[in-house]
C-alpha positions, 0 to 999 in steps of 0.5 A, a space after each residue: 530550246 525555243 518556247 513553242 517548240 514546235 516540232 518539224 519532220 525533216 525528209 532529205 536522203 542526204 545526210 549531211 542536208 539533213 543535218 545541216 538543217 538540223 543543227 540549224 532548226 535546232 538552234 531556233 529552238 525546233 524539235 526536228 525529226 528526220 527521214 530519209 526515205 518516203 515510207 519512213 516519212 509517212 511513219 514518222 508522220 503518223 507517229 508524231 504529227 509534226 507541226 510542219 514537214 520539209 519534204 525534198 522531191 527525190 527520195 528512196 522506196 516513195 519520192 516526195 510527190 507521192 509522199 505529199 499525196 499520201 500525207 494531203 489525204 489524212 493531215 492538214 499539216 504545212 508541206 514545203 517541198 524542197 526542189 532542185 533549181 533546174 527542175 520548174 516542174 517539181 515546184 508546180 507538181 508539189 502545190 497541185 498535190 497540196 504542198 503549201 510552198 516549196 524551196 529551191 536547192 540551195 536555200 539560205 537558212 534565214 529564208 528557209 526559217 522564215 518560210 517555217 515560222 510564217 506557215 506554221 503561223 498561219 496554220 495555227 490561226 484558227 480563224 485565217 487570215 485578218 478575218 473581220 469579226 464582224 462579217 457573217 461566218 457564211 458568205 454566199 456567192 451565186 452557187 458557191 457558199 463559203 462557211 469561214 468558220 468550218 472551212 467548207 465550201 459548197 458548190 450546189 450543195 456538194 462540198 468542195 474538198 480543198 487544201 488548207 492554203 487554197 481554202 485561206 486565199 479563198 477566203 481572203 479574197 472572198 472577205 475582199 470581194 472585188 478589190 484587186 490584190 497584187 501577188 505581193 500583198 497576197 503572199 504578205 497577207 495569205 501566206 504570211 511573208 513579208 520578205 520571202 517568196 515566189 509569187 508563181 506560188 500565188 498563180 498555181 494555188 489561184 489556177 488549182 482554186 479555179 480547177 475546183 470551183 469554177 464551171 469553166 477554170 479557162 473563163 473564170 466567173 468568181 477569181 479573176 484576173 486583172 491584168 498586169 496587176 492581179 486577182 480578185 474575187 468577183 461577186 455575180 451579177 
C-alpha cells in the first residue's frame, strides 16, 4: 500500500458503486471503509476517525445532509458530497452544512482521486495555504480579529464558528488584503485544485462567510466582489 495509508470512509448505499470506488482507491494505496446507511457512517466515523469521507446524499436511515451536519459538529474531517447531476440544490446545501466539496454523479475516478488528494493535503497542512511566516499570527481588521495559528476568528470579541475551508479562504484573502483573486486562483490556492473543481464552490463558501462575519451580508464591508473578476478582502478605512 501507499506509504501515507490514509483512511477513506465511503458512504454509498449502492453496493456496486461502493465496490468500484473502493477498488480504485485501494489501488491508489488508501485504506477504505464502507458504510451503506447514515447511521453506519456515523458509527464508523466515530470508531475509526477517517482522513476523508465520501458521502452520498441519498442514504437509508439518515440522509447525507444529516450525517454531514452531525459529523461537522464534532470533527473537521474533509467531506466530499456525492450528488446526482440534476440536483443543484444538493450541492449548495451540502456545502452550507459544512462539506468541503462535492462531486456530481457520474464522475471519473481520475477526478475523484485528484479531489481526495487535494482535500487530504489541505487538511494536513497545519499552517494552511501559503502562509507567510514573516506575517504576524494575529490580524485585526476593524471589529474582526483573525488568529492564524489557533484557527479562530472573533468579531467584537465573540468567537465565530467557521468550517476549516471557510477559515482557510478567509485567511488567504486577509493575508492578501485588497488584492483581487478570481475563482480559479482561489480553487488552486485554497482548495488545492489545479485542473478540477467547480467555481460555484467558491461562491457558496464566500456567501457562507459573509453570513457569518458581515453585519449586512448583502452589503458587505470585508469580503468584496469585483464584478467580472473575483473576490477580495477589503481593509477597513
